[in-house]
C-alpha positions as CSV (number, residue, x, y, z in Angstrom):
1,M,-6.1,16.1,19.3
2,T,-5.8,14.0,16.2
3,T,-6.1,10.2,16.5
4,L,-4.6,8.1,13.7
5,L,-6.3,4.9,13.0
6,T,-4.3,1.8,11.8
7,P,-5.4,0.8,8.3
8,E,-6.8,-2.6,7.6
9,I,-4.1,-4.8,6.0
10,T,-4.9,-7.8,4.0
11,T,-2.9,-10.2,1.8
12,V,-3.7,-11.6,-1.6
13,D,-1.9,-14.2,-3.8
14,E,-1.0,-11.7,-6.5
15,L,-1.8,-8.2,-7.6
16,A,-2.4,-7.7,-11.3
17,E,-1.8,-3.9,-11.2
18,R,1.3,-2.0,-12.0
19,C,3.1,0.6,-9.9
20,D,1.7,4.2,-10.3
21,R,5.2,5.6,-10.0
22,C,7.3,3.4,-12.3
23,S,5.1,0.8,-13.9
24,A,6.9,-2.1,-12.3
25,A,4.7,-5.0,-11.0
26,A,2.6,-4.0,-7.9
27,K,3.3,-5.4,-4.6
28,L,1.0,-3.1,-2.6
29,E,-2.3,-1.5,-3.2
30,V,-3.7,1.4,-1.1
31,K,-7.3,2.3,-0.7
32,L,-7.3,5.9,0.3
33,A,-9.3,7.2,3.1
34,S,-10.4,10.2,0.9
35,G,-11.5,7.7,-1.9
36,G,-9.5,6.2,-4.8
37,E,-6.5,4.0,-4.8
38,L,-2.9,3.8,-5.5
39,T,-0.5,0.9,-6.4
40,F,3.2,0.6,-5.6
41,C,6.0,-1.7,-6.5
42,G,8.1,-3.1,-3.6
43,H,10.7,-0.4,-3.9
44,H,8.2,2.6,-3.8
45,A,5.9,0.9,-1.2
46,N,8.9,0.6,1.1
47,R,10.4,4.1,0.3
48,H,7.0,5.8,1.1
49,H,5.7,3.5,3.8
50,E,5.3,6.3,6.4
51,D,3.1,8.4,4.1
52,I,1.1,5.4,2.9
53,V,0.1,4.4,6.5
54,K,-1.1,8.2,7.1
55,I,-3.4,8.2,4.1
56,A,-4.6,4.6,3.9
57,E,-8.0,3.2,4.9
58,R,-7.0,-0.3,3.6
59,I,-3.8,-1.8,2.4
60,I,-3.5,-4.9,0.3
61,L,-0.2,-6.6,0.2
62,E,1.0,-9.4,-2.3
63,D,1.8,-12.7,-0.4
64,G,5.5,-12.9,0.3
65,F,6.2,-9.2,0.1
66,V,8.0,-7.9,3.1
67,W,6.8,-4.2,3.7
68,T,8.6,-2.0,6.1
69,G,5.3,-0.3,7.1
70,K,3.8,-3.4,8.6
């Protein structure tokens, strides 16, 4: 039986990174359980929210961003 843990979610004033998919301003940063990190704009963060939760150890959201995965 596999148990899924809920990733730690924190909020910051602003993310300085760019989306790894389209280079738009990042709204969400994911620290991966396997190591490394990914950043997503609002569109891609919401589009891939189910997959992000599965692989994340920690999620950092920009303040004011409404994420469907939360």
